[in-house]
C-alpha positions in Angstrom: 181.3 16.7 -186.2 184.6 14.9 -186.4 184.6 11.5 -184.7 187.8 10.4 -183.0 188.4 6.6 -183.4 190.2 5.1 -180.3 193.7 3.7 -180.9 194.2 0.1 -181.9 195.6 -0.7 -178.4 192.5 0.6 -176.8 190.1 -1.2 -179.2 191.9 -4.5 -178.5 191.9 -4.0 -174.8 188.2 -3.1 -174.8 187.3 -6.2 -176.8 189.2 -8.5 -174.4 187.9 -6.7 -171.4 184.2 -6.9 -172.4 184.1 -10.2 -174.2 186.8 -12.6 -173.0 187.4 -14.8 -170.0 189.0 -18.3 -169.6 185.8 -19.9 -171.1 185.3 -17.4 -173.9 188.4 -16.9 -176.0 188.9 -14.3 -178.7 190.7 -15.5 -181.8 192.9 -13.3 -184.0 189.9 -13.2 -186.4 187.6 -12.0 -183.6 190.1 -9.2 -182.6 190.6 -8.0 -186.2 186.8 -8.0 -186.8 186.3 -5.9 -183.6 188.8 -3.4 -184.9 187.3 -3.3 -188.3 183.8 -2.6 -186.9 185.3 0.3 -184.9 186.7 1.8 -188.0 190.4 0.8 -187.4 191.3 -2.1 -189.7 194.4 -4.0 -188.5 196.4 -6.9 -189.9 197.7 -9.9 -187.8 201.1 -8.4 -187.4 199.7 -5.2 -186.0 197.4 -7.0 -183.5 200.3 -9.2 -182.4 202.5 -6.2 -181.8 199.8 -4.4 -179.8 199.1 -7.5 -177.6 202.9 -7.9 -177.0 203.2 -4.3 -175.9 200.3 -4.5 -173.5 201.7 -7.7 -172.0 205.1 -6.0 -171.5 203.3 -3.2 -169.7 201.9 -5.8 -167.2 198.4 -6.3 -168.6 197.5 -10.0 -168.0 196.6 -11.1 -171.6 196.9 -14.9 -172.0 196.9 -17.1 -175.1 195.6 -20.7 -174.8 194.8 -23.7 -176.9 192.2 -26.1 -175.7 189.5 -28.4 -177.2 190.7 -27.6 -180.7 190.3 -23.9 -180.2 192.8 -21.2 -179.5 192.6 -17.5 -178.6 193.3 -14.7 -176.2 191.6 -13.7 -173.0 192.1 -11.0 -170.4 192.7 -12.2 -166.8 190.1 -10.2 -164.9 190.9 -9.1 -161.3 187.6 -10.5 -159.9 185.8 -13.8 -160.3 182.0 -13.8 -160.4 181.9 -14.8 -156.7 184.4 -12.2 -155.7 182.5 -9.5 -157.6 179.2 -10.6 -156.0 180.6 -10.5 -152.5 182.1 -7.0 -153.1 178.8 -5.7 -154.6 176.7 -7.2 -151.7 179.1 -5.6 -149.2 178.4 -2.2 -150.9 174.6 -2.8 -150.9 174.5 -4.0 -147.3 176.6 -1.2 -145.9 174.5 1.3 -144.0 177.5 3.7 -144.2 177.3 4.2 -147.9 174.6 6.4 -149.5 172.6 5.1 -152.5 174.7 7.3 -154.8 178.0 6.0 -153.5 176.7 2.4 -153.6 175.7 2.7 -157.3 179.1 4.3 -158.2 181.1 1.6 -156.5 179.1 -1.2 -158.1 179.5 0.5 -161.5 183.3 0.5 -160.9 183.3 -3.2 -160.1 181.3 -3.9 -163.2 184.0 -2.3 -165.3 186.3 -5.1 -164.4 183.9 -7.9 -165.5 183.2 -9.1 -169.0 179.6 -8.8 -170.3 178.9 -12.5 -169.9 179.9 -12.5 -166.2 177.8 -9.4 -165.5 174.7 -11.2 -167.0 175.3 -14.2 -164.7 175.2 -12.1 -161.5 172.0 -12.5 -159.4 169.9 -9.6 -158.2 171.4 -7.8 -155.2 169.5 -7.0 -152.0 169.6 -3.4 -150.9 169.8 -2.3 -147.2 166.8 0.0 -146.5 168.8 1.8 -143.8 171.2 3.5 -146.1 172.6 6.8 -144.8 171.4 10.1 -146.3 175.0 11.5 -146.1 176.5 11.5 -149.6 180.2 12.1 -148.9 181.2 9.2 -146.6 183.9 8.0 -148.9 185.3 11.5 -149.4 185.4 12.0 -145.6 187.1 8.6 -145.1 189.6 9.5 -147.8 190.3 12.7 -145.9 190.7 10.9 -142.6 193.2 8.2 -143.7 196.3 10.5 -143.9 195.3 12.1 -140.6 195.3 8.6 -139.0 198.7 7.8 -140.5 200.2 11.2 -139.4 198.5 11.5 -135.9 197.0 14.8 -136.9 194.3 16.6 -135.0 190.8 16.6 -136.5 188.0 19.0 -135.8 184.3 18.1 -136.4 180.8 18.5 -135.2 178.8 15.5 -134.1 175.1 15.1 -134.4 172.0 12.9 -133.7 168.9 12.7 -135.8 165.7 14.0 -134.1 162.2 12.6 -134.5 161.6 15.3 -137.1 164.6 14.0 -139.0 166.7 17.1 -138.4 170.3 17.2 -137.2 170.8 18.0 -133.5 174.5 18.8 -132.7 176.0 17.6 -129.5 177.9 19.8 -127.1 175.7 22.8 -128.1 177.2 22.8 -131.6 180.8 23.1 -130.3 183.5 21.3 -132.3 185.3 18.2 -131.1 189.1 18.3 -131.4 190.5 14.8 -131.3 193.2 12.5 -132.9 192.0 9.6 -135.1 193.7 6.2 -134.7 191.6 3.8 -136.7 188.6 3.5 -139.1 186.5 0.4 -138.2 183.5 -1.3 -139.7 180.8 -2.8 -137.5 177.2 -3.8 -138.4 177.3 -2.0 -141.7 178.5 1.3 -140.2 181.9 2.9 -140.1 183.4 4.3 -136.9 186.4 6.4 -136.2 188.4 5.6 -133.1 189.5 8.9 -131.6 191.8 9.7 -128.7 191.0 12.6 -126.4 193.8 14.5 -124.8 191.4 15.9 -122.3 190.0 12.6 -121.1 193.1 10.6 -121.9 191.0 7.8 -123.4 189.7 6.4 -126.7 186.1 6.6 -127.9 184.2 5.6 -131.1 182.4 8.0 -133.3 180.1 7.1 -136.2 181.6 8.5 -139.5 178.2 9.3 -141.0 177.3 11.5 -137.9 180.4 13.6 -138.2 180.0 16.9 -139.9 182.3 19.7 -141.2 185.4 17.6 -140.8 188.6 19.7 -140.8 192.1 18.2 -140.7 194.6 20.4 -138.7 198.2 20.9 -139.6 199.2 20.2 -136.0 200.2 16.6 -135.1 200.0 14.7 -131.8 203.0 13.0 -130.3 200.8 9.8 -130.2 200.0 7.3 -127.5 200.3 3.5 -127.5 197.3 2.0 -129.3 196.2 -1.6 -130.0 193.1 -1.9 -132.1 192.4 -5.5 -130.9 192.7 -4.4 -127.3 190.5 -1.4 -128.0 187.8 -3.6 -129.6 187.8 -5.9 -126.6 186.5 -2.9 -124.6 183.7 -2.3 -127.2 180.6 -4.3 -128.1 179.0 -3.2 -131.4 181.2 -0.1 -131.0 179.7 0.9 -127.7 182.7 1.6 -125.4 182.7 0.1 -121.9 184.9 -1.7 -119.4 186.3 -5.1 -120.4 185.2 -7.8 -118.0 184.9 -11.6 -118.1 181.3 -12.5 -118.4 180.4 -16.1 -117.4 177.1 -17.5 -118.6 175.2 -20.7 -119.1 173.8 -21.2 -122.6 171.4 -23.7 -124.0 173.3 -26.1 -126.2 171.3 -24.9 -129.3 173.1 -21.6 -129.0 176.7 -22.7 -129.7 176.8 -21.4 -133.2 175.2 -18.1 -132.2 177.8 -17.6 -129.4 180.7 -18.5 -131.6 179.5 -16.2 -134.4 179.3 -13.3 -132.0 182.4 -13.8 -129.8 184.7 -16.1 -131.9 185.7 -19.7 -131.2 188.5 -18.8 -128.7 186.2 -18.3 -125.8 186.7 -20.6 -122.8 184.2 -23.4 -122.4 184.5 -24.6 -118.9 181.6 -27.1 -118.8 179.3 -28.7 -121.3 176.7 -31.5 -121.3 173.8 -32.6 -123.6 171.6 -29.6 -122.7 173.9 -26.6 -121.7 177.4 -25.2 -121.9 179.1 -22.7 -119.7 181.3 -20.1 -121.4 183.5 -17.3 -120.1 183.7 -14.4 -122.4 186.1 -11.4 -122.2 184.1 -8.5 -123.6 182.9 -4.9 -122.9 179.9 -4.6 -120.7 177.8 -2.1 -122.5 174.0 -1.5 -123.1 174.3 -3.4 -126.4 175.8 -6.4 -124.6 172.9 -6.3 -122.1 170.3 -6.2 -125.0 172.2 -9.0 -126.8 171.7 -11.4 -123.8 168.1 -10.3 -123.3 166.9 -11.5 -126.7 167.5 -15.1 -125.7 165.3 -15.1 -122.6 166.3 -18.1 -120.3 168.5 -19.7 -122.9 171.4 -17.4 -121.8 171.8 -17.1 -118.0 174.5 -14.8 -116.6 176.4 -16.2 -113.6 179.1 -13.5 -113.3 179.8 -10.6 -112.7 177.4 -9.8 -110.0 177.0 -6.2 -111.2 175.7 -7.5 -114.5 173.2 -9.7 -112.8 172.0 -6.7 -110.8 171.6 -4.8 -114.0 169.2 -7.4 -115.3 167.3 -7.4 -112.1 166.7 -3.7 -112.4 165.6 -4.1 -116.0 163.2 -6.9 -115.0 161.8 -4.7 -112.2 161.3 -1.8 -114.6 159.6 -3.9 -117.2 157.2 -5.4 -114.6 156.3 -1.9 -113.4 155.8 -0.6 -116.9 153.6 -3.4 -118.1 151.8 -4.3 -114.8 148.1 -5.2 -115.0 145.8 -2.2 -114.8 
C-alpha cells in the first residue's frame, strides 16, 4: 500500500504544535530532524520558507533567543489553566452527554503540546450527565432560530420512575419563539416566548425532543435577558419581588455568591445583617432559604412568610409522633 507523506508545512506545524511552547523551543536542527524522521528531508532554506509562509497566513510562530538558546515555538490558544477550566466546565456540565464531553475535551487537547497535556491533573466527572446524545447539535440548530425570531416546534418530556419519557400536554407539540440559551446549574435552558400566553418561560434543552425549526418568523417582542433572569431563580419562573431577610453574619459569602454583591444591606452588626434582595419567588427560592434553618429569617413579603408557615405545619403533621 502506498504511504502518503504529509507536506513539509504540515510536518513543521505538527512538530511545533505537539512539542513546543515558550519553555520548550524547537531549533532549526530539531525541525529538520522531525521532517527527516517523517520521510521528508528538508534543508534550512526550505524550513525558513515554510515558517515564513505560515506566519504570513496568520499562524503565531515565534522565534526567541534566551539563556544561550534559540528556537521556534507555536503560541497556543490556551494556557494550561485555561484548558483546565474549559475541560472542567465540560465535565461538570449536566447538559452534555459522556460522548459529547469526551469529544470536546479531545478537541481542547488538540490545541495543547504534549508536555502541557501531561501536566494536567485528573478531571472530576459529574455523575448526573444527561443520557441525551445530541445536545450540542440541538443547540446549534436553535442559535439561528434565536437570531431570526423563528418559530420552533418540539415535544417536552419528564422522566418517570421507570426511567421512561413521559411527554407533557398529551404528546402535543409546543410552538414557541426562542429568545435566549442560558446555562444554570450545569443545565442549559431555552427562553421561549408564547404568543398564546404573551409571556416568557424556560425549558430545559435536554428535555426537548423532535425539535423542528419553522420557516415562519415572529415579529418579535421587547426582551431583556437580565430582566427575565430577575424573574427566575435557578430557572424556575416566578414573580419578581423584594425579599427582606435577616441573615447570620457567617452567611455573607453564601448570600453574595447566590445573589451578587449589589444587594442592599440595610443593617449589620456583629451577629447578623439585614439584606433586601430583588429576586423571583419560586419553589427553588423557598427551598434555598429552608436549608439554613434559623440562620436566614424572612421579614418580608408577608406572603412568603405564610408559605413557610404552611410548610412547617405540613412537616409537623407528616412527622408527628405516632
